[in-house]
MARDO-106394 format. One record per residue: residue number from 1; x negated, y negated, z of N, C-alpha, C in turn. Coordinates in pm, whole numbers, m for minus. Example, Ala and Ser with C-alpha at 12.3 -4.5 7.8 and 13.67 -1.06 7.14 Angstrom:
# MARDO-106394
{site 1 {m1319 569 780} {m1230 450 780} {m1320 330 780}}
{site 2 {m1285 225 708} {m1367 106 714} {m1290 m3 787}}
This chain:
# MARDO-106394
{site 1 {m2358 m23621 32209} {m2263 m23573 32297} {m2172 m23471 32194}}
{site 2 {m2110 m23380 32265} {m1989 m23328 32206} {m1885 m23408 32180}}
{site 3 {m1804 m23326 32119} {m1668 m23409 32122} {m1579 m23406 32221}}
{site 4 {m1593 m23282 32306} {m1486 m23244 32398} {m1532 m23292 32541}}
{site 5 {m1648 m23415 32559} {m1695 m23474 32657} {m1566 m23601 32705}}
{site 6 {m1609 m23635 32845} {m1553 m23747 32853} {m1682 m23821 32943}}
{site 7 {m1687 m23919 32891} {m1801 m24040 32957} {m1735 m24102 33047}}
{site 8 {m1789 m24086 33186} {m1754 m24216 33319} {m1858 m24281 33344}}
{site 9 {m1948 m24277 33303} {m2058 m24398 33302} {m2095 m24473 33202}}
{site 10 {m2161 m24615 33229} {m2204 m24697 33098} {m2349 m24601 33105}}
{site 11 {m2339 m24584 32918} {m2477 m24498 32900} {m2592 m24565 32865}}
{site 12 {m2537 m24682 32790} {m2646 m24765 32802} {m2746 m24799 32888}}
{site 13 {m2676 m24817 33073} {m2720 m24863 33140} {m2803 m24739 33216}}
{site 14 {m2738 m24617 33190} {m2801 m24503 33261} {m2968 m24434 33193}}
{site 15 {m2902 m24463 33055} {m3019 m24375 32946} {m3063 m24432 32868}}
{site 16 {m3058 m24547 32837} {m3089 m24644 32733} {m3251 m24668 32750}}
{site 17 {m3320 m24632 32849} {m3446 m24706 32898} {m3505 m24572 32962}}
{site 18 {m3493 m24461 32983} {m3491 m24358 33064} {m3612 m24279 33002}}
{site 19 {m3681 m24301 33073} {m3847 m24236 33071} {m3833 m24071 33047}}
{site 20 {m3873 m24038 32919} {m3868 m23890 32890} {m4005 m23827 32882}}
{site 21 {m4086 m23895 32927} {m4212 m23859 32999} {m4253 m23803 32865}}
{site 22 {m4264 m23810 32764} {m4319 m23780 32659} {m4313 m23660 32577}}
{site 23 {m4159 m23612 32637} {m4124 m23505 32580} {m4008 m23535 32475}}
{site 24 {m3952 m23458 32424} {m3866 m23466 32317} {m3697 m23472 32319}}
{site 25 {m3661 m23466 32479} {m3545 m23449 32490} {m3547 m23484 32633}}
{site 26 {m3417 m23523 32677} {m3360 m23521 32796} {m3213 m23452 32827}}
{site 27 {m3221 m23363 32879} {m3059 m23275 32913} {m3055 m23245 33056}}
{site 28 {m2944 m23220 33079} {m2859 m23150 33233} {m2954 m23003 33242}}
{site 29 {m3040 m22992 33292} {m3078 m22852 33355} {m2924 m22807 33424}}
{site 30 {m2937 m22654 33404} {m2883 m22594 33461} {m2931 m22455 33551}}
{site 31 {m2945 m22446 33643} {m3018 m22296 33661} {m2924 m22218 33755}}
{site 32 {m2803 m22235 33773} {m2691 m22148 33784} {m2670 m22047 33664}}
{site 33 {m2721 m22070 33555} {m2735 m21954 33439} {m2896 m21951 33411}}
{site 34 {m2912 m21811 33351} {m3034 m21798 33349} {m3049 m21734 33181}}
{site 35 {m3183 m21770 33133} {m3207 m21724 32984} {m3129 m21619 32952}}
{site 36 {m3138 m21481 33049} {m3103 m21361 33017} {m2991 m21311 32997}}
{site 37 {m2870 m21454 33055} {m2746 m21418 32977} {m2710 m21419 32826}}
{site 38 {m2802 m21484 32755} {m2749 m21505 32604} {m2857 m21390 32559}}
{site 39 {m2988 m21334 32575} {m3055 m21223 32493} {m3066 m21097 32497}}
{site 40 {m3079 m21069 32412} {m3070 m20910 32383} {m3272 m20879 32478}}
{site 41 {m3357 m20934 32420} {m3466 m20858 32399} {m3535 m20976 32398}}
{site 42 {m3583 m21041 32493} {m3693 m21147 32468} {m3817 m21112 32462}}
{site 43 {m3877 m20980 32452} {m3994 m20939 32407} {m4031 m20956 32332}}
{site 44 {m3928 m20925 32240} {m3920 m20896 32071} {m3986 m21063 31999}}
{site 45 {m3934 m21126 32070} {m4019 m21305 32042} {m4140 m21315 32077}}
{site 46 {m4193 m21212 32125} {m4360 m21260 32129} {m4417 m21153 32070}}
{site 47 {m4364 m21067 31966} {m4463 m21024 31905} {m4530 m21104 31752}}
{site 48 {m4632 m21084 31728} {m4730 m21173 31645} {m4615 m21165 31497}}
{site 49 {m4583 m21072 31456} {m4490 m21107 31332} {m4352 m21238 31314}}
{site 50 {m4328 m21197 31434} {m4232 m21278 31491} {m4249 m21432 31512}}
{site 51 {m4303 m21455 31552} {m4425 m21605 31598} {m4448 m21639 31499}}
{site 52 {m4561 m21588 31419} {m4629 m21636 31278} {m4531 m21741 31181}}
{site 53 {m4384 m21706 31218} {m4322 m21791 31122} {m4243 m21895 31169}}
{site 54 {m4290 m21903 31324} {m4207 m22038 31387} {m4317 m22155 31397}}
{site 55 {m4289 m22279 31362} {m4366 m22363 31363} {m4387 m22456 31499}}
{site 56 {m4331 m22369 31629} {m4407 m22438 31789} {m4394 m22316 31876}}
{site 57 {m4487 m22279 31951} {m4427 m22169 32043} {m4334 m22194 32158}}
{site 58 {m4246 m22064 32173} {m4132 m22058 32228} {m4238 m22026 32383}}
{site 59 {m4160 m22112 32442} {m4193 m22149 32606} {m4098 m22102 32722}}
{site 60 {m3993 m22014 32643} {m3867 m21987 32739} {m3910 m21840 32779}}
{site 61 {m3860 m21815 32907} {m3859 m21662 32989} {m3729 m21634 33063}}
{site 62 {m3709 m21511 33052} {m3585 m21486 33089} {m3534 m21556 33211}}
{site 63 {m3592 m21616 33300} {m3568 m21623 33429} {m3581 m21796 33412}}
{site 64 {m3597 m21844 33276} {m3550 m22036 33315} {m3454 m22054 33290}}
{site 65 {m3445 m22187 33330} {m3294 m22235 33334} {m3201 m22244 33214}}
{site 66 {m3083 m22264 33226} {m3005 m22278 33064} {m3039 m22428 33039}}
{site 67 {m2995 m22491 32965} {m2966 m22618 32960} {m2820 m22616 32813}}
{site 68 {m2743 m22739 32834} {m2630 m22692 32757} {m2623 m22806 32649}}
{site 69 {m2641 m22793 32518} {m2641 m22897 32423} {m2561 m23011 32382}}
{site 70 {m2448 m23003 32468} {m2358 m23089 32449} {m2404 m23208 32481}}
{site 71 {m2486 m23230 32562} {m2544 m23362 32612} {m2678 m23348 32575}}
{site 72 {m2737 m23455 32495} {m2907 m23439 32469} {m2914 m23552 32467}}
{site 73 {m3024 m23630 32490} {m3073 m23765 32464} {m3219 m23742 32389}}
{site 74 {m3243 m23770 32297} {m3370 m23737 32184} {m3420 m23833 32149}}
{site 75 {m3566 m23802 32183} {m3675 m23865 32117} {m3689 m23852 31982}}
{site 76 {m3636 m23910 31865} {m3629 m23877 31732} {m3783 m23819 31694}}
{site 77 {m3905 m23934 31752} {m3995 m23924 31675} {m4101 m23779 31728}}
{site 78 {m4041 m23779 31905} {m4136 m23677 31907} {m4079 m23513 31904}}
{site 79 {m3937 m23525 31873} {m3851 m23409 31848} {m3895 m23347 31678}}
{site 80 {m3896 m23472 31589} {m3979 m23478 31456} {m4111 m23381 31470}}
{site 81 {m4215 m23468 31548} {m4319 m23391 31546} {m4327 m23261 31605}}
{site 82 {m4220 m23208 31666} {m4252 m23088 31741} {m4170 m22998 31651}}
{site 83 {m4131 m23053 31557} {m4038 m22953 31417} {m3944 m22866 31525}}
{site 84 {m3893 m22932 31606} {m3760 m22782 31706} {m3645 m22815 31607}}
{site 85 {m3622 m22880 31542} {m3509 m22867 31396} {m3565 m22725 31309}}
{site 86 {m3683 m22736 31296} {m3741 m22609 31160} {m3714 m22454 31252}}
{site 87 {m3780 m22500 31398} {m3767 m22394 31459} {m3675 m22324 31491}}
{site 88 {m3538 m22433 31529} {m3401 m22385 31572} {m3344 m22297 31413}}
{site 89 {m3376 m22385 31311} {m3348 m22304 31143} {m3402 m22169 31135}}
{site 90 {m3518 m22123 31170} {m3603 m22025 31159} {m3549 m21916 31275}}
{site 91 {m3483 m21924 31361} {m3453 m21853 31460} {m3337 m21788 31421}}
{site 92 {m3229 m21878 31373} {m3070 m21858 31334} {m3091 m21742 31218}}
{site 93 {m3202 m21761 31093} {m3220 m21672 31033} {m3264 m21558 31090}}
{site 94 {m3352 m21542 31179} {m3403 m21430 31244} {m3306 m21345 31285}}
{site 95 {m3214 m21411 31362} {m3086 m21353 31457} {m3019 m21285 31303}}
{site 96 {m2979 m21366 31196} {m2861 m21303 31104} {m2970 m21199 31008}}
{site 97 {m3068 m21184 31040} {m3138 m21097 30944} {m3187 m20973 31002}}
{site 98 {m3123 m20854 30995} {m3180 m20707 31037} {m3357 m20709 31047}}
{site 99 {m3403 m20746 30882} {m3514 m20728 30883} {m3615 m20785 30950}}
{site 100 {m3576 m20920 31009} {m3649 m20960 31095} {m3642 m20916 31219}}
{site 101 {m3546 m20872 31264} {m3528 m20818 31420} {m3387 m20872 31473}}
{site 102 {m3283 m20947 31404} {m3186 m20966 31467} {m3075 m20820 31473}}
{site 103 {m2992 m20866 31534} {m2988 m21007 31634} {m3041 m21010 31759}}
{site 104 {m3052 m21130 31785} {m3148 m21157 31868} {m3070 m21216 32009}}
{site 105 {m2970 m21281 31961} {m2858 m21315 32122} {m2736 m21231 32098}}
{site 106 {m2681 m21230 32236} {m2555 m21191 32229} {m2421 m21269 32148}}
{site 107 {m2443 m21395 32215} {m2273 m21493 32123} {m2374 m21602 32120}}
{site 108 {m2268 m21633 31990} {m2294 m21779 31992} {m2393 m21808 31839}}
{site 109 {m2430 m21912 31792} {m2512 m21922 31684} {m2614 m22041 31711}}
{site 110 {m2567 m22160 31776} {m2663 m22279 31775} {m2706 m22264 31891}}
{site 111 {m2638 m22259 32040} {m2695 m22272 32167} {m2784 m22186 32211}}
{site 112 {m2814 m22072 32193} {m2919 m21977 32222} {m3069 m22018 32163}}
{site 113 {m3093 m22068 32006} {m3170 m22103 31978} {m3236 m22231 32019}}
{site 114 {m3132 m22325 32021} {m3139 m22446 32109} {m3192 m22421 32248}}
{site 115 {m3195 m22331 32321} {m3262 m22280 32441} {m3389 m22233 32416}}
{site 116 {m3403 m22175 32316} {m3565 m22105 32320} {m3632 m22250 32289}}
{site 117 {m3600 m22288 32196} {m3679 m22431 32139} {m3702 m22551 32248}}
{site 118 {m3581 m22569 32327} {m3601 m22665 32406} {m3683 m22662 32545}}
{site 119 {m3670 m22521 32571} {m3749 m22499 32735} {m3917 m22576 32745}}
{site 120 {m3971 m22635 32794} {m4074 m22704 32824} {m4118 m22806 32783}}
{site 121 {m3965 m22880 32715} {m3974 m22978 32603} {m3897 m23096 32619}}
{site 122 {m3863 m23078 32754} {m3722 m23142 32771} {m3781 m23218 32945}}
{site 123 {m3695 m23315 32938} {m3687 m23423 33075} {m3567 m23407 33141}}
{site 124 {m3557 m23314 33279} {m3386 m23309 33336} {m3328 m23422 33395}}
{site 125 {m3191 m23451 33299} {m3155 m23598 33349} {m3076 m23564 33483}}
{site 126 {m3035 m23434 33509} {m2939 m23434 33641} {m2809 m23360 33599}}
{site 127 {m2756 m23268 33689} {m2661 m23190 33644} {m2518 m23291 33622}}
{site 128 {m2513 m23388 33681} {m2404 m23490 33701} {m2400 m23565 33544}}
{site 129 {m2496 m23535 33438} {m2499 m23581 33317} {m2413 m23488 33227}}
{site 130 {m2408 m23350 33252} {m2331 m23265 33200} {m2281 m23164 33315}}
{site 131 {m2150 m23162 33338} {m2088 m23126 33429} {m1992 m23048 33317}}
{site 132 {m2018 m22905 33309} {m1993 m22830 33200} {m1894 m22711 33240}}
{site 133 {m1867 m22616 33154} {m1725 m22525 33161} {m1598 m22570 33206}}
{site 134 {m1549 m22679 33165} {m1404 m22707 33217} {m1297 m22675 33121}}
{site 135 {m1351 m22589 33019} {m1248 m22529 32973} {m1279 m22388 32986}}
{site 136 {m1311 m22321 33068} {m1358 m22181 33085} {m1264 m22124 33161}}
{site 137 {m1256 m21972 33179} {m1149 m21898 33246} {m1197 m21872 33351}}
{site 138 {m1331 m21826 33354} {m1383 m21762 33482} {m1521 m21847 33545}}
{site 139 {m1567 m21782 33636} {m1711 m21776 33675} {m1759 m21695 33735}}
{site 140 {m1894 m21684 33732} {m1963 m21524 33747} {m2025 m21547 33893}}
{site 141 {m2033 m21410 33977} {m2069 m21471 34124} {m2188 m21484 34143}}
{site 142 {m2285 m21527 34035} {m2413 m21535 34058} {m2421 m21707 34054}}
{site 143 {m2336 m21751 33966} {m2305 m21927 33948} {m2229 m21962 34102}}
{site 144 {m2152 m21918 34173} {m2141 m21940 34301} {m2207 m21925 34394}}
{site 145 {m2293 m21781 34395} {m2410 m21799 34516} {m2504 m21928 34457}}
{site 146 {m2526 m21963 34344} {m2599 m22072 34329} {m2583 m22223 34381}}
{site 147 {m2451 m22225 34357} {m2409 m22345 34438} {m2394 m22381 34568}}
{site 148 {m2377 m22259 34603} {m2362 m22238 34756} {m2511 m22247 34788}}
{site 149 {m2615 m22188 34761} {m2740 m22217 34802} {m2768 m22369 34782}}
{site 150 {m2737 m22442 34698} {m2751 m22570 34645} {m2663 m22677 34727}}
{site 151 {m2583 m22611 34828} {m2471 m22721 34883} {m2383 m22803 34829}}
{site 152 {m2343 m22729 34713} {m2200 m22825 34647} {m2138 m22733 34652}}
{site 153 {m2096 m22657 34718} {m2012 m22533 34710} {m1932 m22537 34846}}
{site 154 {m1782 m22587 34829} {m1712 m22583 34965} {m1685 m22431 35014}}
{site 155 {m1644 m22415 35123} {m1600 m22273 35167} {m1453 m22306 35109}}
{site 156 {m1376 m22428 35114} {m1246 m22433 35074} {m1217 m22376 34929}}
{site 157 {m1303 m22396 34812} {m1306 m22330 34674} {m1298 m22168 34723}}
{site 158 {m1321 m22137 34796} {m1327 m21993 34804} {m1136 m21932 34783}}
{site 159 {m1091 m22026 34835} {m941 m21944 34858} {m882 m21979 34714}}
{site 160 {m973 m22064 34629} {m874 m22043 34495} {m917 m21911 34373}}
{site 161 {m1000 m21824 34443} {m1084 m21761 34350} {m1027 m21605 34356}}
{site 162 {m996 m21534 34233} {m958 m21384 34236} {m1031 m21330 34124}}
{site 163 {m1076 m21228 34138} {m1098 m21113 34060} {m1054 m21182 33882}}
{site 164 {m1111 m21188 33825} {m1069 m21193 33680} {m995 m21117 33601}}
{site 165 {m845 m21123 33552} {m833 m20992 33504} {m724 m21044 33350}}
{site 166 {m679 m21148 33348} {m638 m21189 33210} {m713 m21262 33129}}
{site 167 {m804 m21395 33168} {m846 m21451 33048} {m978 m21451 33087}}
{site 168 {m1034 m21343 33078} {m1185 m21338 33103} {m1290 m21395 32978}}
{site 169 {m1394 m21395 33017} {m1517 m21399 32883} {m1500 m21248 32884}}
{site 170 {m1561 m21212 32723} {m1580 m21085 32693} {m1713 m20997 32766}}
{site 171 {m1653 m20869 32850} {m1744 m20833 32935} {m1730 m20843 33060}}
{site 172 {m1635 m20962 33088} {m1629 m21010 33241} {m1512 m20975 33338}}
{site 173 {m1450 m20859 33284} {m1309 m20810 33325} {m1321 m20737 33452}}
{site 174 {m1254 m20799 33561} {m1328 m20703 33669} {m1412 m20740 33769}}
{site 175 {m1511 m20836 33709} {m1630 m20871 33850} {m1663 m21024 33812}}
{site 176 {m1619 m21078 33674} {m1579 m21204 33704} {m1494 m21267 33789}}
{site 177 {m1485 m21413 33852} {m1409 m21436 33927} {m1318 m21542 33866}}
{site 178 {m1201 m21592 33908} {m1120 m21676 33846} {m1037 m21761 33922}}
{site 179 {m1001 m21890 33896} {m980 m21960 33731} {m1166 m22007 33793}}
{site 180 {m1230 m22092 33684} {m1347 m22144 33657} {m1348 m22280 33785}}
{site 181 {m1422 m22299 33855} {m1439 m22442 33959} {m1558 m22479 33955}}
{site 182 {m1540 m22588 33918} {m1624 m22695 33880} {m1692 m22817 34052}}
{site 183 {m1776 m22722 34100} {m1802 m22815 34230} {m1854 m22942 34211}}
{site 184 {m1959 m22965 34101} {m2005 m23109 34071} {m1902 m23177 33989}}
{site 185 {m1764 m23147 33937} {m1679 m23250 33885} {m1676 m23389 33949}}
{site 186 {m1636 m23388 34069} {m1665 m23538 34167} {m1774 m23625 34160}}
{site 187 {m1877 m23538 34121} {m1967 m23641 34098} {m2027 m23674 33970}}
{site 188 {m1948 m23631 33853} {m1991 m23614 33714} {m2007 m23738 33640}}
{site 189 {m2109 m23766 33588} {m2122 m23876 33480} {m2085 m23823 33365}}
{site 190 {m2056 m23726 33324} {m2009 m23690 33201} {m1946 m23546 33205}}
{site 191 {m1806 m23556 33192} {m1735 m23411 33188} {m1735 m23346 33070}}
{site 192 {m1790 m23198 33073} {m1791 m23127 32958} {m1645 m23008 32935}}
{site 193 {m1571 m23060 32856} {m1477 m22951 32858} {m1516 m22819 32737}}
{site 194 {m1615 m22799 32766} {m1674 m22648 32685} {m1571 m22554 32720}}
{site 195 {m1560 m22415 32617} {m1474 m22354 32668} {m1358 m22320 32566}}
{site 196 {m1241 m22200 32551} {m1156 m22205 32486} {m1061 m22268 32571}}
{site 197 {m1034 m22280 32675} {m949 m22382 32741} {m925 m22518 32749}}
{site 198 {m916 m22549 32605} {m896 m22711 32622} {m831 m22748 32645}}
{site 199 {m839 m22927 32706} {m701 m22964 32763} {m627 m23025 32648}}
{site 200 {m661 m23062 32564} {m604 m23079 32433} {m482 m23023 32382}}
{site 201 {m510 m22871 32427} {m420 m22775 32343} {m321 m22738 32501}}
{site 202 {m279 m22814 32602} {m236 m22803 32691} {m136 m22921 32737}}
{site 203 {m18 m22928 32794} {5 m23067 32866} {0 m23127 32934}}
{site 204 {m21 m23271 32895} {m51 m23344 33014} {m34 m23268 33183}}
{site 205 {m140 m23317 33261} {m139 m23200 33390} {m115 m23355 33494}}
{site 206 {m106 m23292 33648} {m106 m23412 33725} {m225 m23373 33806}}
{site 207 {m272 m23530 33828} {m407 m23522 33907} {m351 m23494 34043}}
{site 208 {m223 m23469 34064} {m245 m23424 34233} {m335 m23313 34271}}
{site 209 {m363 m23330 34411} {m466 m23207 34438} {m379 m23075 34444}}
{site 210 {m451 m22988 34422} {m379 m22827 34378} {m414 m22789 34528}}
{site 211 {m271 m22653 34602} {m315 m22571 34694} {m323 m22413 34662}}
{site 212 {m395 m22375 34746} {m449 m22228 34699} {m322 m22105 34691}}
{site 213 {m359 m22034 34634} {m249 m21944 34605} {m220 m21889 34707}}
{site 214 {m106 m21778 34702} {m77 m21706 34830} {m189 m21604 34763}}
{site 215 {m189 m21500 34892} {m241 m21392 34887} {m280 m21286 34790}}
{site 216 {m106 m21288 34767} {m69 m21192 34688} {32 m21257 34562}}
{site 217 {3 m21249 34427} {69 m21329 34314} {134 m21240 34223}}
{site 218 {209 m21243 34172} {262 m21145 33993} {161 m21171 33945}}
{site 219 {191 m21067 33836} {101 m21097 33682} {100 m21236 33629}}
{site 220 {222 m21284 33599} {271 m21429 33548} {201 m21491 33612}}
{site 221 {191 m21503 33747} {129 m21632 33834} {m29 m21660 33821}}
{site 222 {m46 m21499 33853} {m197 m21508 33836} {m234 m21535 33660}}
{site 223 {m194 m21496 33568} {m260 m21542 33443} {m250 m21680 33432}}
{site 224 {m160 m21720 33467} {m109 m21899 33434} {m275 m21941 33508}}
{site 225 {m279 m21925 33642} {m392 m21976 33736} {m536 m21937 33636}}
{site 226 {m520 m21837 33608} {m638 m21846 33523} {m686 m21864 33409}}
{site 227 {m578 m21975 33387} {m599 m22063 33232} {m601 m22223 33290}}
{site 228 {m627 m22249 33399} {m628 m22346 33447} {m765 m22377 33535}}
{site 229 {m868 m22414 33432} {m990 m22433 33542} {m984 m22588 33620}}
{site 230 {m1027 m22546 33745} {m1008 m22665 33828} {m1181 m22748 33868}}
{site 231 {m1116 m22854 33896} {m1260 m22961 33943} {m1258 m23052 34095}}
{site 232 {m1332 m23034 34122} {m1376 m23062 34274} {m1303 m23230 34269}}
{site 233 {m1263 m23264 34383} {m1222 m23410 34398} {m1258 m23420 34566}}
{site 234 {m1329 m23368 34611} {m1355 m23342 34759} {m1388 m23217 34794}}
{site 235 {m1437 m23197 34914} {m1464 m23097 35012} {m1356 m23016 35012}}
{site 236 {m1211 m23066 35036} {m1117 m22988 35051} {m1011 m23014 34934}}
{site 237 {m1046 m23072 34811} {m975 m23125 34722} {m989 m23044 34579}}
{site 238 {m929 m23002 34531} {m935 m22951 34378} {m800 m22973 34345}}
{site 239 {m860 m23013 34159} {m720 m23043 34095} {m788 m22989 33959}}
{site 240 {m651 m23025 33862} {m666 m22940 33739} {m775 m23012 33611}}
{site 241 {m865 m22966 33574} {m952 m23014 33510} {m890 m23084 33399}}
{site 242 {m801 m23032 33337} {m734 m23092 33230} {m690 m23252 33268}}
{site 243 {m640 m23286 33332} {m573 m23377 33396} {m667 m23474 33403}}
{site 244 {m836 m23472 33433} {m923 m23569 33416} {m936 m23606 33276}}
{site 245 {m879 m23490 33157} {m916 m23554 33004} {m797 m23627 32985}}
{site 246 {m661 m23579 33041} {m553 m23659 32994} {m551 m23765 33051}}
{site 247 {m629 m23834 33161} {m588 m24000 33223} {m657 m24078 33138}}
{site 248 {m753 m24045 33043} {m836 m24106 32975} {m759 m24160 32781}}
{site 249 {m646 m24057 32797} {m580 m24080 32639} {m465 m24186 32705}}
{site 250 {m439 m24239 32557} {m352 m24341 32591} {m216 m24260 32573}}
{site 251 {m104 m24327 32634} {46 m24266 32675} {110 m24258 32522}}
{site 252 {152 m24143 32519} {270 m24141 32384} {351 m24223 32359}}
């Protein structure tokens, strides 16, 4: 578990006897994002010279679903047999070396090589075991479309979204939407506050439901709203994600 998670269930009951079906790991599959988000050129990783140094075969494709390493259930025996750690280390070295073909991915260090090696070697635990992005400032239109197709996105959430202007990811200004909204939060067994907007960096928040913003906002109000990720609490209810973090901390 990453340190920025809130566990809302008994993991011993939920996962201790979970059948991993001979796979090395159990993770929460997230098909609202695809592998191509992270990688410059996945074709380069199919070249013989590149593959020769890897201890395992990469099964990931550009349209493979993403998984987040913030919550991972590991069969240590299977993991070691597949030498997944060795493959991750090899990929990191290749990424950092221009002689081998790097850089291989656009952002991050550990998440992309984890993705490359884990695809085809995991069991899907279910999205509720890693409701991620609760520290993000924006959400991509593709993610919203995916949630709508899966019928987990309420039309009510659209009332809160605006084009991201102030607190967007690099390269996202003008086309990503803000604030980030987590439609699966109300079903979460593990809440994951990955992203730069950590709740620990904000003051304590109210659990009260938020009201949609006015159609026209001044710069100050919009900038403030972009820094407050929202979590679903019903079909017509959203609340600040930070409030879900703070309610589990002891009073000062």
